[in-house]
C-alpha positions in Angstrom: 28.5 9.9 -47.1 26.4 8.4 -49.9 26.2 6.6 -53.0 24.3 5.4 -56.3 23.3 1.9 -57.0 23.1 0.3 -60.4 22.1 -3.3 -60.7 22.3 -5.2 -64.0 21.2 -8.5 -65.3 20.9 -10.4 -62.3 20.0 -13.6 -61.7 19.7 -15.7 -58.3 18.7 -19.3 -58.1 18.0 -21.7 -54.5 18.7 -24.8 -56.5 15.7 -25.4 -59.2 14.0 -22.3 -57.6 14.8 -19.0 -59.3 13.8 -16.2 -56.8 15.2 -13.3 -59.1 15.0 -13.1 -62.9 16.6 -10.4 -64.9 16.7 -7.6 -62.4 18.2 -4.3 -63.6 17.6 -1.1 -61.3 19.6 2.1 -61.0 19.3 4.3 -58.0 20.6 7.6 -57.2 22.5 8.7 -54.5 20.7 10.1 -51.8 17.7 8.5 -52.9 14.7 6.8 -50.6 13.5 3.7 -52.8 11.3 1.1 -51.3 10.9 -2.6 -52.6 7.7 -3.5 -52.1 6.0 -6.6 -53.1 4.0 -9.8 -51.4 6.1 -12.3 -49.3 8.3 -14.7 -51.9 8.5 -12.0 -54.5 12.4 -11.6 -54.0 12.7 -8.4 -52.3 14.4 -9.5 -49.2 16.9 -11.9 -51.6 17.4 -8.5 -53.7 18.5 -6.8 -50.3 20.6 -9.1 -49.3 22.5 -9.4 -52.3 23.0 -5.8 -52.1 24.2 -6.5 -48.4 26.7 -9.1 -49.6 24.9 -11.7 -47.4 24.4 -13.6 -50.9 26.4 -13.5 -54.2 24.1 -13.6 -57.1 24.1 -16.4 -59.5 24.6 -13.9 -62.6 24.5 -10.3 -62.7 26.5 -6.9 -61.6 26.1 -4.9 -58.2 27.7 -1.3 -58.6 27.5 1.3 -55.6 29.4 4.2 -56.0 30.7 3.1 -59.4 32.3 0.1 -57.9 31.8 -3.3 -58.3 30.6 -5.1 -55.1 29.3 -8.3 -56.7 32.0 -10.4 -55.0 32.4 -8.3 -51.8 32.1 -9.2 -48.8 29.5 -7.5 -46.6 32.3 -5.9 -44.0 34.2 -4.4 -46.9 31.0 -2.8 -48.3 29.9 1.0 -47.9 26.4 -0.6 -46.8 25.0 -1.3 -43.0 21.8 -3.0 -42.8 18.9 -2.5 -40.2 17.2 -5.9 -39.6 13.5 -6.4 -38.3 14.5 -7.5 -34.9 17.1 -4.5 -34.3 19.2 -6.9 -32.5 20.5 -4.8 -29.6 22.9 -5.9 -27.0 20.3 -5.8 -24.0 23.4 -5.8 -21.5 24.9 -2.3 -23.2 24.2 1.3 -22.8 21.9 2.8 -25.6 25.2 4.9 -26.2 27.4 1.5 -26.1 25.0 0.1 -28.9 25.2 3.0 -30.8 29.2 2.8 -30.8 29.4 -0.9 -31.2 30.4 -0.6 -35.0 32.7 2.3 -34.5 34.6 0.3 -31.5 34.8 -3.0 -34.1 36.7 0.1 -36.6 39.1 0.4 -33.7 37.8 4.2 -32.6 38.8 5.1 -29.4 36.3 4.9 -26.5 35.9 9.2 -26.2 35.6 9.7 -29.9 33.2 7.0 -30.3 31.0 7.9 -27.7 31.2 11.5 -28.9 29.7 10.4 -32.3 27.0 7.4 -30.6 25.8 11.3 -28.8 25.6 13.0 -31.9 23.4 10.3 -33.8 21.6 9.8 -30.5 20.6 13.4 -30.3 19.3 12.8 -34.0 17.1 10.0 -33.3 15.7 12.4 -29.9 17.5 10.2 -27.6 20.1 12.2 -26.4 19.1 11.9 -22.6 18.7 8.4 -22.8 22.0 7.5 -23.6 23.3 5.5 -20.0 19.4 3.2 -20.6 19.4 -0.2 -21.2 17.3 -1.6 -24.1 14.7 -3.1 -22.2 13.8 0.2 -20.4 12.7 1.3 -23.9 9.3 1.2 -26.2 9.5 -0.5 -29.2 9.5 2.7 -31.5 12.7 3.8 -29.3 14.4 0.5 -29.8 14.0 1.2 -33.8 15.5 4.6 -33.4 18.7 3.4 -31.3 19.0 0.4 -34.2 18.6 3.3 -36.7 21.3 5.4 -35.1 23.5 2.5 -34.7 23.5 1.9 -38.3 24.1 5.3 -39.3 26.9 5.9 -36.9 29.2 4.0 -38.9 28.6 6.4 -42.2 27.6 3.8 -44.9 27.0 5.0 -47.9 24.1 3.0 -48.4 21.9 1.9 -45.5 19.4 -1.6 -46.1 16.6 -1.5 -44.0 14.7 -5.2 -44.1 10.9 -4.5 -43.2 12.5 -2.3 -40.0 8.8 -1.5 -39.1 7.1 -4.6 -38.8 6.7 -4.9 -35.4 5.4 -1.6 -34.5 1.5 -1.0 -34.1 -0.3 0.8 -36.6 -0.1 4.5 -35.1 3.9 4.1 -33.8 4.2 2.5 -37.5 3.4 5.9 -39.0 5.3 8.2 -36.7 8.3 6.1 -37.6 7.8 6.9 -41.1 7.5 10.1 -40.9 10.7 10.0 -38.8 12.7 7.7 -41.0 11.9 9.9 -43.8 13.4 13.0 -42.0 16.1 11.5 -40.5 17.0 10.2 -44.2 16.4 13.9 -45.8 18.8 15.0 -42.9 21.7 12.7 -43.4 21.3 12.2 -47.1 22.1 8.8 -47.3 20.7 6.2 -50.0 18.1 4.3 -48.4 16.9 1.2 -49.6 14.1 -0.1 -48.1 12.1 -3.4 -48.0 8.1 -4.1 -47.0 5.1 -5.4 -48.0 2.8 -2.5 -46.7 1.7 -0.3 -49.6 0.7 2.5 -47.7 4.0 2.5 -45.6 5.9 2.8 -48.8 3.9 5.5 -50.3 4.2 7.4 -47.2 8.6 6.9 -47.4 9.7 6.6 -50.8 11.1 8.9 -53.6 11.0 5.6 -55.7 8.5 2.8 -55.5 9.7 -0.9 -57.0 7.1 -3.0 -57.4 8.0 -6.9 -57.3 6.4 -9.8 -58.4 7.5 -13.6 -59.0 11.5 -12.2 -58.7 10.5 -9.7 -61.5 9.9 -5.9 -61.1 6.8 -5.2 -62.4 6.8 -1.4 -61.9 9.1 1.2 -60.7 8.3 5.2 -60.1 7.4 7.8 -58.1 4.4 6.8 -55.5 2.2 9.0 -57.4 2.5 7.8 -60.7 3.1 4.1 -59.7 -0.6 4.3 -57.7 -2.3 6.8 -60.5 -1.1 5.0 -63.4 0.7 1.7 -63.1 2.5 -0.2 -65.6 0.8 -4.0 -65.0 -2.5 -5.2 -63.7 -0.5 -6.7 -60.8 1.2 -3.6 -59.6 -2.7 -2.0 -59.9 -3.7 -4.6 -57.4 -1.0 -4.5 -55.2 -0.9 -0.6 -54.6 -4.2 -1.1 -53.2 -8.0 -1.5 -54.0 -9.0 -1.3 -57.2 -12.1 -1.7 -59.7 -11.6 -4.2 -62.9 -14.3 -4.2 -65.1 -14.2 -6.6 -67.9 -14.1 -5.4 -71.4 -13.4 -6.7 -75.2 -12.8 -5.6 -78.6 -16.2 -5.0 -80.8 -14.2 -3.8 -84.0 -12.6 -0.8 -83.4 -13.9 -0.2 -79.8 -13.7 -1.5 -76.6 -17.0 -2.9 -75.2 -18.4 -3.2 -71.3 -21.2 -4.9 -69.5 -22.1 -1.6 -68.3 -22.9 0.5 -71.2 -21.1 3.7 -70.5 -19.6 5.4 -73.8 -17.5 2.6 -75.4 -13.5 3.1 -74.9 -11.3 3.4 -77.9 -8.5 0.8 -77.5 -5.1 2.3 -77.2 -2.9 0.2 -80.1 -2.9 -3.3 -79.4 -4.3 -6.3 -81.2 -5.4 -7.7 -77.9 -9.1 -8.9 -77.3 -9.4 -9.3 -73.9 -9.2 -6.3 -71.6 -9.5 -5.0 -68.0 -10.9 -1.4 -67.5 -9.7 -0.5 -63.7 -10.4 2.4 -61.3 -9.7 3.4 -58.1 -12.1 3.4 -55.3 -11.9 7.1 -54.6 -12.4 8.0 -57.9 -16.3 6.9 -58.1 -18.6 9.3 -57.3 -22.5 9.6 -57.1 -22.1 12.9 -58.4 -22.6 13.4 -62.2 -19.3 13.1 -64.1 -18.8 12.5 -67.8 -19.3 8.5 -67.9 -21.7 6.9 -66.0 -21.5 3.2 -64.9 -24.9 2.7 -64.2 -26.6 2.3 -61.0 -25.5 -0.2 -58.1 -26.9 -1.4 -54.7 -25.1 -0.8 -51.8 -24.2 -4.1 -49.9 -22.6 -3.1 -47.0 -20.7 0.0 -45.4 -18.1 1.1 -42.9 -16.7 4.3 -41.5 -13.3 4.5 -41.8 -12.9 8.5 -40.5 -11.7 10.2 -43.9 -14.6 8.1 -45.8 -17.1 5.2 -46.0 -16.0 2.2 -47.5 -18.9 0.6 -49.5 -19.5 -2.5 -51.4 -21.8 -2.2 -54.0 -23.5 -4.6 -56.5 -24.2 -3.4 -60.3 -28.0 -3.4 -61.0 -27.1 -4.2 -64.5 -24.4 -6.8 -63.8 -25.2 -8.4 -60.8 -21.7 -10.3 -60.9 -20.1 -7.2 -61.2 -19.1 -5.7 -57.2 -17.5 -2.0 -56.7 -15.5 -1.0 -53.7 -16.4 3.0 -53.3 -15.2 5.2 -51.3 -17.6 8.4 -50.4 -17.2 11.3 -48.2 -17.7 11.4 -44.3 -20.7 13.6 -44.6 -23.6 11.4 -46.1 -23.6 7.7 -45.0 -24.4 5.4 -47.9 -27.3 3.1 -46.3 -27.4 -0.6 -47.1 -29.9 -1.4 -50.1 -29.5 1.8 -51.4 -29.2 2.0 -54.9 -26.7 4.8 -56.2 -26.1 6.1 -59.2 -22.2 6.0 -60.3 -20.1 7.8 -62.2 -16.3 8.8 -63.3 -14.0 10.7 -65.5 -12.5 8.8 -68.3 -9.0 9.8 -67.1 -8.8 7.8 -64.3 -9.8 4.8 -65.7 -6.5 2.7 -67.2 -7.0 -0.1 -69.7 -4.8 -2.9 -69.5 -4.2 -6.0 -71.8 -2.1 -8.7 -71.0 0.5 -7.3 -68.2 0.8 -3.5 -69.8 -1.3 -0.4 -69.0 -2.8 1.7 -71.8 -4.7 5.1 -70.9 -8.1 5.3 -71.4 -8.7 8.0 -74.8 -12.8 8.7 -75.1 
């Protein structure tokens, strides 16, 4: 089963604190959507409203074309998977997975058959008689996922389900989560503050800040062409070059060809470029020379901090290929192609035009 979600004009307050402000969001049936943002941005509050654990102060929540705004959690076509998994230690894995079916009155033989089906889906078919304490963290996470899916929800809500896992296991489980979601076709709504996790699994990323949606879209678009300076910063490292209006052009400290400003009256701008888009090989625009302050080897690249020789208060983060290690103290020419620069005035991004 699967269903679409439509959220309209959603507001929520806790006393005098406004946790969510005018949230409008549509999620297609079968889509894997990730709510991404820092602690306190409202993403978990929004997930709790979707699950029925909170009733919004204002607004409408539709699931599968039905108004669920006031419906209790047990009567919604949703299941929530929490970070701590909440497995019953005295039950076998099979009984843990079958627990929701038992609460719905399904007979033992039928619910165990279904539990076996979902344990097989998560690669634990032969472990059904084990207890949770016999499993690794990743295996317990898979049991919790099987239990959530066994009741055939239209929407599965995941509250930072990978947060307790180490890096290597977390990346492995990201792949498994996405593969399982594609196989079952259920709509997934997943909360995380991890940008890499969001980009690895999401069909759509919804970036949240201070109770509002800053940006939403496919991961590559949100990363490459974010719609706000906050989204640009939160989606990964980014270099910011101050710019200002001089007649009909934008000037920067670095003296590369001036940028034609988009249609806006703003005086102050920020030109932004991702670290991987900076190069020491000639490109269309020169950013002048910069001195390597430090570097670190990350396997696929060297991550370097560089200080501009022309504007010493301006520093860059750049990723260089692993075949050549930039030396501390070395002066490098930096270049960028103009299509990789984004301009921000206020909170709205405009594409740089040469």
